[in-house]
GUTORMAR-112021 format. One record per residue: residue in three letters; y, x, z of N, C-alpha, C in turn. Coordinates in Angstrom, 2 decimals. Atoms other than C-alpha are relative to their C-alpha. Layout:
% residues N
REC  aa     n_v     n_u     n_w    ca_v    ca_u    ca_w     c_v     c_u     c_w
REC ALA       Y       X       Z       Y       X       Z       Y       X       Z
...
This chain:
% residues 87
REC  aa     n_v     n_u     n_w    ca_v    ca_u    ca_w     c_v     c_u     c_w
REC MET    0.48   -1.20   -0.82   34.13   83.32  -31.85    1.15    0.45    1.17
REC ILE   -0.57   -0.19   -1.09   37.31   83.97  -30.00    0.09   -1.02    1.10
REC ASN    0.00    1.18   -1.10   37.31   80.42  -28.15   -1.39    0.16    0.69
REC GLU    1.30   -0.14   -0.81   33.61   81.10  -27.25    0.12    1.10    1.19
REC ALA   -0.18   -1.02   -0.84   34.42   84.29  -25.79    0.94   -0.08    1.38
REC VAL   -0.80    0.43   -1.13   37.22   82.69  -23.66   -0.78   -0.83    0.70
REC GLN    0.85    1.10   -0.73   34.95   79.93  -22.49   -0.99    0.75    0.99
REC ASN    1.09   -0.70   -0.36   32.22   82.31  -21.72    0.35    1.00    0.97
REC ASN   -0.59   -1.12   -0.66   34.66   84.83  -20.13   -0.56    1.30   -0.22
REC THR    0.66   -1.13    0.40   33.15   87.52  -21.95    1.14    0.82   -0.82
REC ARG   -0.62   -1.15    0.84   34.41   90.52  -23.84   -0.11   -0.04   -1.60
REC LEU    0.46    0.26    1.44   34.93   90.58  -27.61    0.73    1.10   -0.51
REC PHE   -0.42   -1.00    0.99   35.40   93.29  -30.11    0.08   -0.51   -1.34
REC LEU   -0.08    0.49    1.42   36.71   92.23  -33.43    0.58    1.29   -0.92
REC SER   -0.55   -1.00    0.78   37.30   94.63  -36.31    0.21   -0.67   -1.45
REC HIS   -0.63    0.70    1.19   39.13   93.75  -39.55    0.47    1.27   -0.80
REC PHE   -0.30   -1.02    0.95   39.25   96.15  -42.61    0.40   -0.88   -1.21
REC THR   -0.67    0.51    1.40   41.48   95.16  -45.63    0.30    1.06   -1.05
REC SER   -0.48   -0.99    0.94   41.59   96.86  -48.83    1.00   -0.84   -0.98
REC THR   -0.69    0.88    0.90   43.73   94.23  -50.33    1.47    0.64    0.00
REC THR   -1.47   -0.73    0.03   47.16   96.55  -49.54   -0.23    1.06   -1.04
REC HIS    0.37   -1.19    0.85   45.46   98.86  -52.17   -0.03   -0.38   -1.55
REC HIS    0.26    0.31    1.35   45.63   98.57  -56.00   -1.30   -0.43   -0.27
REC PRO   -1.05    0.86    0.88   45.24   96.29  -57.65    0.57   -1.09    0.55
REC TRP   -0.80    0.98   -1.00   46.79   94.25  -54.92   -0.49   -1.42   -0.23
REC GLY    0.41    1.33    0.32   44.79   91.04  -55.00    0.10   -0.73    1.25
REC THR   -0.13    1.04   -1.02   45.45   87.87  -53.11   -1.10   -1.21   -0.63
REC PRO    0.72    1.27    0.32   43.20   84.71  -53.03    0.45   -0.72   -1.16
REC SER   -0.48    0.77    0.93   43.57   82.63  -56.03    0.68   -1.44    0.44
REC ASN   -0.78    1.02   -0.39   44.64   79.78  -54.06    1.47    0.24    0.77
REC TYR   -0.70   -0.60   -0.73   47.26   81.80  -52.46    1.50   -0.24   -0.89
REC THR   -1.17    0.50    0.68   51.01   80.51  -53.44    0.59    1.68   -0.02
REC LYS   -0.53   -1.18    0.18   52.74   83.87  -54.97    1.40   -0.35   -0.29
REC GLU   -0.96   -0.03    0.17   56.29   84.56  -54.99    0.51    0.84   -1.26
REC GLN   -0.42   -0.66    0.95   58.27   85.81  -57.83    1.42    0.79    0.50
REC TYR   -1.26   -0.81   -0.73   60.57   88.52  -56.29    1.16    0.63   -0.83
REC PHE   -1.13   -0.60    0.98   62.58   89.81  -59.47    0.10   -1.27   -0.85
REC ALA   -0.55    0.99    0.86   64.58   87.64  -61.70   -0.83    0.14   -1.36
REC ASP    0.75   -0.06    1.22   63.16   87.09  -65.18    1.09    0.38   -0.87
REC ASP   -1.29   -0.60    0.58   65.53   89.38  -66.96   -0.49    0.40   -1.40
REC GLY    0.28   -0.53    1.28   63.36   89.82  -70.15   -0.82    1.16    0.07
REC ILE    0.98   -1.38    0.02   61.58   93.02  -68.95   -0.82   -0.25    1.67
REC ILE    0.85    0.32   -1.23   59.61   91.27  -66.04   -1.08    0.61    0.01
REC THR    1.17   -0.77    0.09   56.53   93.03  -67.16    0.21    1.46    0.85
REC LYS   -0.14   -1.09   -0.63   57.98   96.12  -65.57   -0.27   -0.18    1.49
REC HIS    0.20    0.50   -1.26   57.96   94.20  -62.19   -1.42   -0.42    0.47
REC VAL    1.38    0.68   -0.11   54.35   92.76  -62.58   -0.60    0.68    1.40
REC ASP    0.73   -0.77   -1.42   52.91   95.38  -60.03    0.77   -0.02    1.12
REC MET   -0.69   -0.10   -1.22   55.64   95.38  -57.67   -0.17   -1.41    0.55
REC ASN    0.12    1.58   -0.47   55.42   91.35  -57.34   -1.38    0.17    0.50
REC LYS    1.39    0.32   -0.65   51.73   91.79  -56.77   -0.09    1.04    1.36
REC TYR   -0.10   -0.84   -1.18   52.21   94.49  -54.18    0.70   -0.87    1.33
REC LEU   -0.61    0.73   -0.95   54.81   92.47  -52.40   -0.44   -1.28    0.55
REC ASN    1.09    0.99   -0.25   52.63   89.41  -52.59   -1.07    0.50    1.22
REC THR    1.07   -0.37   -0.81   49.90   91.23  -50.94    0.43    0.51    1.38
REC ILE   -0.39   -0.51   -1.32   51.85   92.68  -48.12    0.29   -1.31    0.65
REC ARG   -0.33    1.35   -0.78   53.21   89.15  -47.27   -1.33   -0.82    0.36
REC PHE    1.33    0.66   -0.27   49.60   87.88  -47.47   -0.66    0.44    1.28
REC VAL    0.37   -0.66   -1.08   48.54   90.45  -44.97    0.73   -0.14    1.21
REC ASP   -1.07    0.25   -1.30   51.47   90.15  -42.63   -0.39   -1.43    0.37
REC ARG    0.33    1.22   -0.47   50.62   86.44  -42.50   -1.23   -0.09    0.75
REC TRP    1.21    0.15   -0.63   46.99   86.99  -41.75    0.00    0.73    1.59
REC ILE   -0.35   -0.65   -1.36   47.93   89.48  -38.89    0.68   -1.08    0.89
REC GLY   -0.75    0.95   -0.64   50.48   86.86  -37.79   -1.03   -1.09    0.61
REC ASP    0.75    1.01   -0.25   47.61   84.26  -37.72   -0.95    0.40    1.02
REC ILE    0.74   -0.34   -1.00   45.52   86.26  -35.66    0.83    0.37    1.27
REC LEU   -0.67   -0.22   -1.15   47.93   87.19  -33.13    0.48   -1.34    0.56
REC LYS   -0.43    1.20   -0.40   49.03   83.58  -32.96   -1.32   -0.70    0.83
REC LEU    1.15    0.43   -0.45   45.38   82.78  -32.23   -0.34    0.57    1.35
REC LEU    0.05   -0.73   -1.16   45.14   85.29  -29.32    1.03   -0.67    1.00
REC ASP   -0.76    0.73   -0.84   48.26   83.65  -28.02   -0.34   -1.38    0.47
REC GLU    0.39    1.41   -0.21   46.99   80.07  -28.18   -1.13   -0.24    0.89
REC THR    1.32    0.05   -1.03   43.69   80.83  -26.32    0.36    0.74    1.38
REC GLY   -0.34   -0.42   -1.44   45.75   82.39  -23.60   -0.47    1.58    0.24
REC ILE    0.47   -1.15   -0.22   44.30   86.02  -24.04    0.74    0.93   -0.74
REC ALA   -0.92   -1.15    0.70   47.23   87.76  -25.79    0.55    1.04    0.96
REC ASN   -0.63   -1.03   -1.01   48.28   89.50  -22.56   -1.18    0.79    0.79
REC GLU    1.43   -0.76   -0.52   44.62   90.68  -21.85   -0.55    0.72   -1.25
REC THR    0.58   -0.20    1.43   44.10   91.78  -25.57    0.65    1.38   -0.42
REC LEU   -0.50   -1.48    0.68   44.48   95.36  -26.96   -0.12   -0.21   -1.51
REC VAL    0.10    0.21    1.52   45.58   95.15  -30.66    0.22    1.35   -0.35
REC VAL   -0.42   -1.20    0.56   45.25   98.42  -32.47    0.13   -0.16   -1.36
REC ALA   -0.03    0.11    1.43   46.37   98.60  -35.97    0.19    1.72   -0.50
REC VAL    0.16   -1.53    0.67   45.32  102.00  -38.01    0.22   -0.20   -1.33
REC GLY   -0.25   -0.01    1.51   46.67  102.85  -41.33   -1.13    1.19   -0.49
REC ASP    1.20   -0.83    0.49   44.35  104.75  -43.73    0.81    1.29   -0.62
REC GLN   -0.53   -1.19    0.63   47.01  107.26  -44.98    0.55    0.90    1.03
């Protein structure tokens, strides 16, 4: 879609909404998750925090992929990116 807009010299509006960063903090099943806390015998206390941190890393990488695509297509300097939080 981005490449098509670049080739046709047309404007493009993209919108992406994610609820991924909200409880229960899901990531795709094939996403490699990190263990952020040592297994100290009470790891169950950290399950939610691990899910949250992995979700933030997933979304951060996704945004990075989008920005990289804009850069690779040569339109990064002509693109307005607006990030809006819901809180």
